[in-house]
MIDOSE-1310 file (N, C-alpha, C; in nm, 2 decimals, decimal comma, always signed):
residues 255
mfli	+1,39/+3,47/-4,90/+1,53/+3,49/-4,94/+1,56/+3,35/-5,03; +1,50/+3,24/-4,92/+1,54/+3,10/-4,98/+1,47/+3,07/-5,13; +1,36/+3,15/-5,14/+1,25/+3,13/-5,27/+1,37/+3,19/-5,38; +1,41/+3,31/-5,36/+1,47/+3,38/-5,46/+1,61/+3,27/-5,52
kyfl	+1,68/+3,25/-5,41/+1,79/+3,14/-5,45/+1,74/+3,05/-5,55; +1,62/+2,97/-5,49/+1,59/+2,85/-5,54/+1,56/+2,90/-5,68; +1,49/+3,02/-5,71/+1,42/+3,06/-5,86/+1,57/+3,10/-5,96; +1,67/+3,14/-5,88/+1,78/+3,18/-5,97/+1,86/+3,03/-6,01
ifli	+1,86/+2,95/-5,92/+1,93/+2,83/-5,97/+1,83/+2,76/-6,07; +1,72/+2,77/-6,07/+1,62/+2,71/-6,15/+1,64/+2,78/-6,30; +1,65/+2,91/-6,30/+1,67/+3,00/-6,42/+1,80/+2,95/-6,50; +1,90/+2,91/-6,41/+2,02/+2,90/-6,45/+2,02/+2,75/-6,54
lvfs	+1,95/+2,67/-6,46/+1,92/+2,52/-6,52/+1,85/+2,52/-6,67; +1,75/+2,61/-6,65/+1,68/+2,58/-6,78/+1,76/+2,68/-6,88; +1,83/+2,78/-6,86/+1,92/+2,84/-6,98/+2,00/+2,76/-7,03; +2,07/+2,67/-6,93/+2,17/+2,56/-6,97/+2,12/+2,47/-7,07
yvah	+2,01/+2,43/-7,04/+1,94/+2,32/-7,12/+1,91/+2,37/-7,26; +1,85/+2,47/-7,28/+1,83/+2,55/-7,39/+1,95/+2,57/-7,49; +2,07/+2,61/-7,42/+2,18/+2,66/-7,49/+2,24/+2,52/-7,55; +2,21/+2,41/-7,46/+2,27/+2,28/-7,50/+2,22/+2,22/-7,62
vssa	+2,08/+2,24/-7,63/+2,01/+2,18/-7,74/+2,04/+2,27/-7,86; +2,05/+2,39/-7,87/+2,08/+2,48/-8,00/+2,23/+2,49/-8,04; +2,31/+2,47/-7,94/+2,44/+2,51/-7,97/+2,55/+2,42/-7,88; +2,67/+2,43/-7,94/+2,77/+2,36/-7,82/+2,89/+2,45/-7,83
ladv	+2,97/+2,41/-7,72/+3,10/+2,50/-7,69/+3,22/+2,42/-7,74; +3,33/+2,49/-7,79/+3,44/+2,45/-7,82/+3,55/+2,52/-7,76; +3,67/+2,46/-7,72/+3,76/+2,56/-7,68/+3,85/+2,61/-7,78; +3,89/+2,72/-7,80/+3,98/+2,80/-7,90/+4,09/+2,87/-7,82
sldg	+4,20/+2,84/-7,88/+4,32/+2,90/-7,81/+4,36/+3,03/-7,90; +4,38/+3,15/-7,80/+4,39/+3,28/-7,86/+4,51/+3,34/-7,77; +4,61/+3,37/-7,85/+4,74/+3,40/-7,78/+4,76/+3,33/-7,66; +4,75/+3,17/-7,66/+4,78/+3,11/-7,52/+4,69/+3,09/-7,44
kivl	+4,58/+3,18/-7,45/+4,46/+3,17/-7,36/+4,36/+3,10/-7,42; +4,29/+3,01/-7,34/+4,19/+2,94/-7,40/+4,06/+2,99/-7,36; +3,97/+3,03/-7,46/+3,83/+3,06/-7,45/+3,73/+2,98/-7,50; +3,62/+3,02/-7,46/+3,51/+2,91/-7,51/+3,44/+2,98/-7,65
ktlt	+3,39/+2,91/-7,75/+3,34/+2,95/-7,85/+3,22/+2,89/-7,88; +3,12/+2,94/-7,90/+2,98/+2,88/-7,93/+2,98/+2,85/-8,06; +2,95/+2,70/-8,09/+2,94/+2,64/-8,24/+2,82/+2,66/-8,26; +2,76/+2,72/-8,39/+2,65/+2,73/-8,44/+2,59/+2,63/-8,54
iedf	+2,48/+2,62/-8,58/+2,43/+2,52/-8,67/+2,50/+2,53/-8,80; +2,55/+2,65/-8,84/+2,62/+2,70/-8,95/+2,77/+2,60/-8,94; +2,82/+2,63/-8,84/+2,97/+2,56/-8,80/+2,95/+2,41/-8,85; +2,83/+2,34/-8,77/+2,83/+2,21/-8,80/+2,79/+2,16/-8,94
eeqi	+2,73/+2,25/-9,04/+2,71/+2,22/-9,18/+2,84/+2,23/-9,25; +2,91/+2,33/-9,20/+3,06/+2,38/-9,27/+3,14/+2,24/-9,24; +3,13/+2,19/-9,13/+3,24/+2,07/-9,09/+3,17/+1,95/-9,19; +3,06/+1,92/-9,19/+2,97/+1,83/-9,27/+3,04/+1,84/-9,42
reln	+3,03/+1,96/-9,47/+3,05/+2,00/-9,60/+3,21/+1,95/-9,62; +3,28/+1,98/-9,55/+3,43/+1,96/-9,56/+3,46/+1,81/-9,56; +3,40/+1,75/-9,45/+3,41/+1,59/-9,48/+3,37/+1,52/-9,61; +3,26/+1,59/-9,66/+3,21/+1,55/-9,80/+3,31/+1,57/-9,93
iakd	+3,37/+1,71/-9,90/+3,47/+1,74/-10,00/+3,58/+1,63/-9,98; +3,62/+1,62/-9,86/+3,76/+1,54/-9,86/+3,72/+1,40/-9,88; +3,61/+1,35/-9,93/+3,60/+1,21/-9,96/+3,68/+1,17/-10,07; +3,75/+1,04/-10,06/+3,84/+0,99/-10,15/+3,80/+0,97/-10,28
pkkv	+3,87/+1,03/-10,38/+3,83/+1,04/-10,52/+3,82/+0,91/-10,60; +3,90/+0,79/-10,53/+3,86/+0,67/-10,59/+3,72/+0,60/-10,59; +3,67/+0,66/-10,48/+3,52/+0,63/-10,44/+3,42/+0,70/-10,51; +3,48/+0,81/-10,56/+3,38/+0,91/-10,64/+3,39/+0,88/-10,81
iklk	+3,51/+0,86/-10,84/+3,52/+0,85/-10,99/+3,57/+0,71/-11,01; +3,52/+0,64/-11,11/+3,53/+0,49/-11,13/+3,52/+0,47/-11,29; +3,56/+0,36/-11,32/+3,57/+0,32/-11,48/+3,47/+0,19/-11,47; +3,42/+0,18/-11,58/+3,36/+0,05/-11,61/+3,36/+0,01/-11,76
ygvp	+3,43/-0,13/-11,78/+3,44/-0,16/-11,91/+3,31/-0,19/-11,98; +3,30/-0,17/-12,11/+3,18/-0,20/-12,19/+3,18/-0,34/-12,21; +3,28/-0,43/-12,19/+3,29/-0,56/-12,21/+3,28/-0,64/-12,10; +3,17/-0,68/-12,03/+3,17/-0,73/-11,90/+3,26/-0,84/-11,87
eilm	+3,31/-0,92/-11,95/+3,42/-1,03/-11,91/+3,54/-0,98/-11,87; +3,58/-0,85/-11,93/+3,71/-0,80/-11,85/+3,71/-0,72/-11,73; +3,79/-0,80/-11,65/+3,78/-0,77/-11,48/+3,90/-0,72/-11,46; +3,92/-0,62/-11,38/+4,05/-0,57/-11,34/+4,06/-0,57/-11,19
knns	+4,17/-0,63/-11,14/+4,17/-0,61/-10,99/+4,22/-0,48/-10,93; +4,31/-0,41/-11,02/+4,33/-0,28/-10,99/+4,25/-0,20/-11,08; +4,17/-0,13/-11,04/+4,09/-0,03/-11,11/+4,15/+0,11/-11,14; +4,28/+0,13/-11,10/+4,35/+0,26/-11,15/+4,42/+0,22/-11,27
vinl	+4,43/+0,10/-11,34/+4,49/+0,09/-11,46/+4,37/+0,04/-11,56; +4,38/+0,09/-11,67/+4,30/+0,06/-11,78/+4,35/+0,02/-11,92; +4,27/-0,07/-11,95/+4,33/-0,12/-12,11/+4,31/-0,04/-12,23; +4,41/-0,03/-12,32/+4,41/+0,03/-12,43/+4,32/-0,06/-12,50
dtpf	+4,26/+0,01/-12,62/+4,18/-0,05/-12,73/+4,06/-0,13/-12,67; +4,00/-0,08/-12,56/+3,89/-0,15/-12,51/+3,80/-0,04/-12,43; +3,66/-0,05/-12,50/+3,58/+0,04/-12,46/+3,53/+0,07/-12,31; +3,53/+0,17/-12,26/+3,50/+0,19/-12,12/+3,40/+0,31/-12,10
rivi	+3,34/+0,30/-11,99/+3,23/+0,42/-11,94/+3,30/+0,48/-11,82; +3,26/+0,60/-11,80/+3,27/+0,67/-11,66/+3,16/+0,67/-11,57; +3,22/+0,64/-11,44/+3,11/+0,62/-11,35/+3,12/+0,70/-11,23; +3,05/+0,79/-11,21/+3,05/+0,90/-11,09/+2,96/+0,89/-10,99
dppv	+3,01/+0,85/-10,86/+2,90/+0,83/-10,76/+2,91/+0,94/-10,66; +2,85/+1,04/-10,68/+2,83/+1,17/-10,62/+2,80/+1,15/-10,46; +2,91/+1,18/-10,36/+2,86/+1,21/-10,22/+2,77/+1,31/-10,19; +2,76/+1,43/-10,26/+2,68/+1,52/-10,24/+2,60/+1,58/-10,35
sgdl	+2,47/+1,62/-10,33/+2,40/+1,69/-10,44/+2,43/+1,81/-10,46; +2,38/+1,85/-10,60/+2,42/+1,95/-10,68/+2,44/+1,95/-10,82; +2,47/+2,05/-10,91/+2,51/+2,04/-11,04/+2,64/+1,98/-11,06; +2,62/+1,86/-11,16/+2,76/+1,80/-11,18/+2,82/+1,84/-11,32
evfy	+2,97/+1,87/-11,30/+3,03/+1,88/-11,43/+3,16/+1,79/-11,42; +3,18/+1,72/-11,54/+3,30/+1,64/-11,56/+3,40/+1,67/-11,66; +3,52/+1,69/-11,64/+3,62/+1,74/-11,70/+3,71/+1,61/-11,74; +3,78/+1,63/-11,87/+3,84/+1,50/-11,93/+3,97/+1,53/-11,98
nssq	+4,07/+1,48/-11,96/+4,21/+1,50/-12,03/+4,28/+1,37/-12,06; +4,35/+1,36/-12,16/+4,46/+1,26/-12,18/+4,56/+1,28/-12,23; +4,70/+1,21/-12,23/+4,82/+1,24/-12,27/+4,93/+1,11/-12,27; +5,01/+1,15/-12,36/+5,12/+1,04/-12,38/+5,23/+1,06/-12,29
seih	+5,23/+1,18/-12,19/+5,34/+1,19/-12,10/+5,37/+1,08/-12,00; +5,49/+1,05/-11,97/+5,51/+0,95/-11,88/+5,49/+1,01/-11,73; +5,46/+1,14/-11,71/+5,43/+1,19/-11,58/+5,29/+1,24/-11,57; +5,21/+1,17/-11,49/+5,07/+1,19/-11,49/+5,05/+1,34/-11,44
tels	+5,14/+1,37/-11,35/+5,09/+1,51/-11,29/+5,14/+1,64/-11,36; +5,19/+1,61/-11,49/+5,17/+1,73/-11,60/+5,04/+1,74/-11,67; +4,93/+1,66/-11,66/+4,83/+1,64/-11,71/+4,74/+1,77/-11,64; +4,72/+1,88/-11,70/+4,61/+1,97/-11,64/+4,45/+1,95/-11,66
rgpl	+4,37/+2,00/-11,60/+4,22/+1,98/-11,62/+4,19/+2,00/-11,76; +4,10/+1,89/-11,81/+4,09/+1,90/-11,96/+3,93/+2,00/-11,97; +3,91/+1,99/-12,10/+3,78/+2,05/-12,14/+3,65/+1,96/-12,09; +3,55/+2,04/-12,07/+3,41/+1,99/-12,00/+3,35/+1,85/-12,09
mfsk	+3,33/+1,77/-12,04/+3,31/+1,62/-12,11/+3,16/+1,60/-12,09; +3,09/+1,65/-11,96/+2,96/+1,59/-11,93/+2,92/+1,69/-11,83; +2,78/+1,72/-11,83/+2,72/+1,80/-11,73/+2,59/+1,76/-11,72; +2,55/+1,77/-11,58/+2,41/+1,73/-11,55/+2,35/+1,84/-11,43
kain	+2,23/+1,86/-11,43/+2,18/+1,97/-11,33/+2,09/+1,89/-11,24; +2,13/+1,94/-11,12/+2,05/+1,89/-10,98/+2,06/+1,72/-10,96; +2,18/+1,66/-10,96/+2,19/+1,52/-10,93/+2,16/+1,52/-10,79; +2,12/+1,39/-10,73/+2,11/+1,34/-10,62/+2,23/+1,29/-10,55
adkk	+2,25/+1,29/-10,43/+2,37/+1,23/-10,39/+2,35/+1,08/-10,36; +2,47/+1,02/-10,39/+2,47/+0,86/-10,40/+2,39/+0,79/-10,50; +2,36/+0,85/-10,60/+2,29/+0,82/-10,72/+2,39/+0,80/-10,84; +2,43/+0,70/-10,88/+2,53/+0,70/-10,98/+2,49/+0,75/-11,11
vvfp	+2,61/+0,82/-11,16/+2,59/+0,88/-11,32/+2,70/+0,80/-11,40; +2,64/+0,74/-11,52/+2,71/+0,67/-11,61/+2,70/+0,73/-11,73; +2,82/+0,77/-11,82/+2,80/+0,79/-11,93/+2,95/+0,76/-12,02; +2,95/+0,73/-12,13/+2,83/+0,74/-12,24/+2,74/+0,61/-12,18
rkrr	+2,59/+0,63/-12,22/+2,51/+0,53/-12,16/+2,51/+0,42/-12,23; +2,53/+0,41/-12,39/+2,53/+0,28/-12,44/+2,66/+0,22/-12,45; +2,66/+0,09/-12,39/+2,78/+0,03/-12,40/+2,88/+0,04/-12,53; +2,81/+0,01/-12,64/+2,90/+0,01/-12,75/+2,94/+0,14/-12,80
kgim	+2,91/+0,25/-12,74/+2,98/+0,38/-12,76/+3,05/+0,43/-12,66; +3,12/+0,34/-12,61/+3,22/+0,38/-12,49/+3,34/+0,45/-12,52; +3,43/+0,51/-12,44/+3,55/+0,57/-12,47/+3,67/+0,49/-12,49; +3,73/+0,51/-12,60/+3,85/+0,43/-12,64/+3,96/+0,48/-12,66
lhkq	+4,08/+0,44/-12,59/+4,21/+0,48/-12,59/+4,27/+0,41/-12,68; +4,38/+0,47/-12,76/+4,48/+0,37/-12,83/+4,62/+0,39/-12,80; +4,68/+0,50/-12,75/+4,80/+0,52/-12,72/+4,84/+0,61/-12,60; +4,74/+0,65/-12,56/+4,75/+0,74/-12,44/+4,82/+0,66/-12,30
sfir	+4,91/+0,77/-12,22/+4,95/+0,70/-12,12/+4,88/+0,72/-11,97; +4,83/+0,83/-11,98/+4,73/+0,87/-11,84/+4,62/+0,92/-11,91; +4,52/+0,92/-11,82/+4,40/+1,01/-11,85/+4,38/+1,09/-11,70; +4,31/+1,19/-11,72/+4,28/+1,28/-11,60/+4,13/+1,31/-11,58
idvl	+4,05/+1,28/-11,49/+3,92/+1,30/-11,47/+3,90/+1,41/-11,35; +3,83/+1,51/-11,38/+3,79/+1,61/-11,26/+3,65/+1,62/-11,28; +3,58/+1,64/-11,12/+3,44/+1,64/-11,10/+3,43/+1,75/-11,01; +3,33/+1,83/-11,06/+3,31/+1,94/-10,99/+3,14/+1,95/-10,95
isqp	+3,11/+1,95/-10,81/+2,97/+1,93/-10,81/+2,93/+2,06/-10,73; +2,87/+2,16/-10,78/+2,82/+2,29/-10,73/+2,73/+2,30/-10,64; +2,73/+2,36/-10,51/+2,65/+2,37/-10,42/+2,62/+2,49/-10,37; +2,53/+2,54/-10,30/+2,50/+2,66/-10,26/+2,62/+2,71/-10,13
egpa	+2,66/+2,61/-10,07/+2,76/+2,63/-9,96/+2,89/+2,64/-10,04; +2,91/+2,60/-10,16/+3,06/+2,61/-10,24/+3,07/+2,49/-10,31; +3,17/+2,49/-10,40/+3,18/+2,35/-10,49/+3,26/+2,26/-10,43; +3,23/+2,13/-10,44/+3,31/+2,01/-10,39/+3,39/+1,94/-10,53
tytr	+3,52/+1,96/-10,52/+3,58/+1,88/-10,64/+3,67/+1,74/-10,62; +3,69/+1,69/-10,71/+3,76/+1,55/-10,68/+3,82/+1,52/-10,83; +3,96/+1,49/-10,81/+4,03/+1,46/-10,94/+4,10/+1,33/-10,93; +4,12/+1,24/-11,04/+4,16/+1,11/-11,02/+4,23/+1,09/-11,16
ffqt	+4,37/+1,03/-11,15/+4,43/+0,99/-11,26/+4,43/+0,84/-11,28; +4,43/+0,81/-11,41/+4,42/+0,66/-11,44/+4,55/+0,64/-11,54; +4,61/+0,52/-11,51/+4,74/+0,49/-11,59/+4,68/+0,39/-11,69; +4,72/+0,37/-11,82/+4,67/+0,28/-11,92/+4,79/+0,19/-11,94
kpla	+4,74/+0,07/-12,02/+4,84/-0,02/-12,06/+4,76/-0,12/-12,16; +4,85/-0,15/-12,26/+4,80/-0,26/-12,38/+4,73/-0,38/-12,33; +4,64/-0,42/-12,39/+4,57/-0,54/-12,37/+4,64/-0,65/-12,42; +4,68/-0,75/-12,34/+4,75/-0,88/-12,38/+4,68/-0,97/-12,49
sknk	+4,73/-1,00/-12,58/+4,68/-1,09/-12,68/+4,78/-1,19/-12,74; +4,73/-1,29/-12,80/+4,83/-1,38/-12,87/+4,91/-1,34/-13,00; +4,81/-1,25/-13,08/+4,86/-1,21/-13,20/+4,88/-1,06/-13,18; +4,98/-1,00/-13,18/+5,00/-0,85/-13,15/+5,01/-0,77/-13,29
rifl	+4,93/-0,66/-13,29/+4,92/-0,59/-13,43/+4,97/-0,46/-13,39; +5,02/-0,39/-13,50/+5,05/-0,26/-13,52/+4,98/-0,18/-13,63; +4,87/-0,09/-13,61/+4,79/-0,04/-13,70/+4,89/+0,08/-13,77; +4,91/+0,08/-13,90/+4,99/+0,16/-13,99/+4,94/+0,27/-14,04
gsfs	+4,80/+0,22/-14,11/+4,73/+0,33/-14,20/+4,62/+0,27/-14,26; +4,53/+0,34/-14,33/+4,41/+0,29/-14,39/+4,39/+0,37/-14,51; +4,34/+0,29/-14,63/+4,33/+0,36/-14,76/+4,20/+0,30/-14,82; +4,15/+0,36/-14,91/+4,06/+0,33/-15,00/+4,06/+0,22/-15,11
drer	+4,19/+0,21/-15,15/+4,22/+0,11/-15,26/+4,36/+0,03/-15,19; +4,38/-0,10/-15,24/+4,46/-0,19/-15,21/+4,61/-0,13/-15,24; +4,61/-0,09/-15,35/+4,76/-0,07/-15,41/+4,82/+0,05/-15,32; +4,76/+0,14/-15,30/+4,82/+0,24/-15,20/+4,83/+0,20/-15,05
anrl	+4,76/+0,10/-15,02/+4,81/+0,03/-14,89/+4,90/-0,06/-14,88; +4,94/-0,11/-15,01/+5,06/-0,20/-15,02/+5,18/-0,13/-15,03; +5,18/-0,02/-15,11/+5,29/+0,07/-15,11/+5,34/+0,13/-14,96; +5,23/+0,17/-14,86/+5,26/+0,21/-14,75/+5,33/+0,09/-14,67
gefv	+5,27/-0,03/-14,68/+5,34/-0,14/-14,60/+5,48/-0,17/-14,65; +5,52/-0,15/-14,77/+5,66/-0,16/-14,83/+5,73/-0,04/-14,79; +5,68/+0,07/-14,79/+5,75/+0,18/-14,74/+5,79/+0,18/-14,62; +5,69/+0,15/-14,51/+5,73/+0,14/-14,38/+5,83/+0,02/-14,33
lern	+5,82/-0,08/-14,39/+5,91/-0,17/-14,38/+6,05/-0,15/-14,42; +6,07/-0,09/-14,54/+6,19/-0,05/-14,61/+6,26/+0,04/-14,50; +6,18/+0,15/-14,46/+6,26/+0,25/-14,38/+6,28/+0,21/-14,23; +6,21/+0,10/-14,18/+6,22/+0,06/-14,04/+6,27/-0,08/-14,03
rdii	+6,33/-0,15/-14,09/+6,36/-0,30/-14,10/+6,43/-0,34/-13,95; +6,50/-0,22/-13,91/+6,55/-0,26/-13,77/+6,46/-0,27/-13,64; +6,34/-0,22/-13,67/+6,23/-0,22/-13,58/+6,13/-0,34/-13,59; +6,08/-0,34/-13,72/+5,97/-0,43/-13,76/+6,02/-0,55/-13,85
dkye	+6,14/-0,59/-13,87/+6,18/-0,67/-13,99/+6,12/-0,82/-13,97; +6,10/-0,83/-13,82/+6,03/-0,99/-13,78/+5,87/-0,96/-13,79; +5,82/-0,85/-13,81/+5,68/-0,83/-13,81/+5,63/-0,87/-13,95; +5,51/-0,93/-13,97/+5,48/-0,95/-14,11/+5,37/-0,85/-14,15
ikvi	+5,40/-0,79/-14,28/+5,32/-0,67/-14,31/+5,18/-0,73/-14,39; +5,09/-0,70/-14,33/+4,95/-0,74/-14,40/+4,86/-0,62/-14,44; +4,78/-0,64/-14,54/+4,69/-0,55/-14,56/+4,53/-0,61/-14,55; +4,47/-0,57/-14,46/+4,33/-0,64/-14,44/+4,20/-0,56/-14,50
erkk	+4,13/-0,64/-14,56/+4,01/-0,56/-14,63/+3,89/-0,56/-14,52; +3,84/-0,44/-14,53/+3,72/-0,42/-14,43/+3,60/-0,34/-14,50; +3,50/-0,40/-14,48/+3,38/-0,35/-14,52/+3,26/-0,29/-14,43; +3,23/-0,18/-14,42/+3,15/-0,11/-14,34/+3,05/+0,00/-14,39
dntl	+2,92/-0,03/-14,37/+2,82/+0,06/-14,45/+2,86/+0,08/-14,60; +2,87/-0,03/-14,67/+2,90/-0,06/-14,80/+3,02/+0,02/-14,85; +3,12/+0,04/-14,74/+3,24/+0,13/-14,79/+3,35/+0,04/-14,76; +3,43/+0,03/-14,88/+3,53/-0,06/-14,85/+3,68/-0,01/-14,82
sfrv	+3,75/-0,05/-14,75/+3,87/+0,01/-14,67/+3,99/-0,09/-14,67; +4,12/-0,05/-14,67/+4,22/-0,16/-14,67/+4,31/-0,09/-14,57; +4,31/-0,18/-14,45/+4,40/-0,14/-14,33/+4,53/-0,21/-14,33; +4,65/-0,13/-14,31/+4,78/-0,17/-14,32/+4,83/-0,21/-14,17
iaet	+4,86/-0,34/-14,15/+4,91/-0,37/-14,01/+5,03/-0,45/-14,01; +5,10/-0,43/-13,91/+5,23/-0,52/-13,89/+5,20/-0,62/-13,77; +5,19/-0,74/-13,78/+5,19/-0,83/-13,68/+5,27/-0,95/-13,66; +5,29/-0,98/-13,53/+5,39/-1,10/-13,51/+5,31/-1,18/-13,40
tgsv	+5,37/-1,32/-13,38/+5,33/-1,41/-13,25/+5,44/-1,45/-13,20; +5,56/-1,40/-13,26/+5,69/-1,44/-13,21/+5,71/-1,35/-13,08; +5,86/-1,38/-13,02/+5,92/-1,30/-12,93/+6,01/-1,20/-12,98; +5,96/-1,09/-13,01/+6,04/-0,96/-13,07/+6,00/-0,85/-12,98
teps	+6,03/-0,74/-13,04/+6,03/-0,61/-12,97/+5,87/-0,58/-12,96; +5,83/-0,55/-12,82/+5,69/-0,55/-12,80/+5,60/-0,44/-12,90; +5,50/-0,45/-12,93/+5,44/-0,37/-13,04/+5,42/-0,23/-12,96; +5,39/-0,21/-12,85/+5,41/-0,07/-12,78/+5,54/+0,00/-12,80
eaca	+5,64/-0,09/-12,75/+5,79/-0,02/-12,78/+5,81/+0,03/-12,92; +5,78/-0,08/-13,02/+5,81/-0,06/-13,17/+5,72/+0,06/-13,21; +5,62/+0,07/-13,18/+5,53/+0,18/-13,22/+5,57/+0,31/-13,18; +5,64/+0,31/-13,06/+5,73/+0,44/-12,99/+5,81/+0,49/-13,07
lllk	+5,88/+0,38/-13,11/+6,01/+0,42/-13,19/+5,95/+0,48/-13,36; +5,86/+0,40/-13,40/+5,80/+0,45/-13,51/+5,75/+0,59/-13,51; +5,68/+0,63/-13,40/+5,63/+0,77/-13,37/+5,75/+0,87/-13,37; +5,85/+0,83/-13,32/+5,97/+0,92/-13,32/+6,05/+0,95/-13,45
rkfs	+5,99/+0,85/-13,54/+6,05/+0,85/-13,67/+5,94/+0,93/-13,76; +5,83/+0,97/-13,72/+5,73/+1,04/-13,76/+5,64/+0,96/-13,85; +5,64/+0,82/-13,81/+5,54/+0,73/-13,89/+5,44/+0,69/-13,80; +5,31/+0,73/-13,87/+5,18/+0,69/-13,78/+5,15/+0,56/-13,73
cfvv	+5,12/+0,53/-13,62/+5,09/+0,39/-13,57/+5,01/+0,39/-13,44; +4,94/+0,29/-13,41/+4,90/+0,26/-13,27/+4,89/+0,10/-13,26; +4,89/+0,06/-13,15/+4,87/-0,09/-13,12/+4,73/-0,13/-13,11; +4,67/-0,24/-13,16/+4,54/-0,28/-13,17/+4,51/-0,42/-13,14
nsd	+4,40/-0,45/-13,10/+4,39/-0,59/-13,07/+4,36/-0,68/-13,21; +4,39/-0,82/-13,19/+4,41/-0,89/-13,31/+4,28/-0,94/-13,35; +4,14/-0,92/-13,26/+4,04/-0,98/-13,31/+3,97/-0,87/-13,41
């Protein structure tokens, strides 16, 4: 009789040890009653996947300027008229898809997911993906207020998604310019400058209208700009008013 009791106790201990190694128990409340639920390996994998999906989008989606000397303390703001690249730091492995959208709206939440911009199969977790790869061929914004980047990483367990918004602002410069148009001959460029100034003296009267000659790939062009170094209406504000009057423009750097 004593041997049978000893054997039963030993059997219970062995079973408890095996169960502890392969699974765990969790308290689950059902109709006010607490019961025990066995957590399987699949449950642990699901919890780990949810932790990965919940990772901060700011750590996954980043921007990098093509010009290394431009450093931003707040990387949620990007400069207009300055090339940048998108950097994805994936926390999980899988097939990567990146969607891009931009808008002049003052409310970034109005931006919906944009079209597919980049895709790559079978990426590895924690291995950075940078595009465009060439610095000189970075993404350039001229007058957008916000951009939205969506990242989707497909896995057998389900997709992991991340969304991040970036606000834009003009790059400060000593000489401030507004681009008004470009032509293949100087005479048409001069006429445009005179026409814009005549119709919008209340906005750009203190700006100097210039025609700049540019030559690229043996092709000559003439750019019409409005420039100021004084304390007048900010170029971004002046350009916004011109756009409301159906005049094409955007703010550019002076170099």
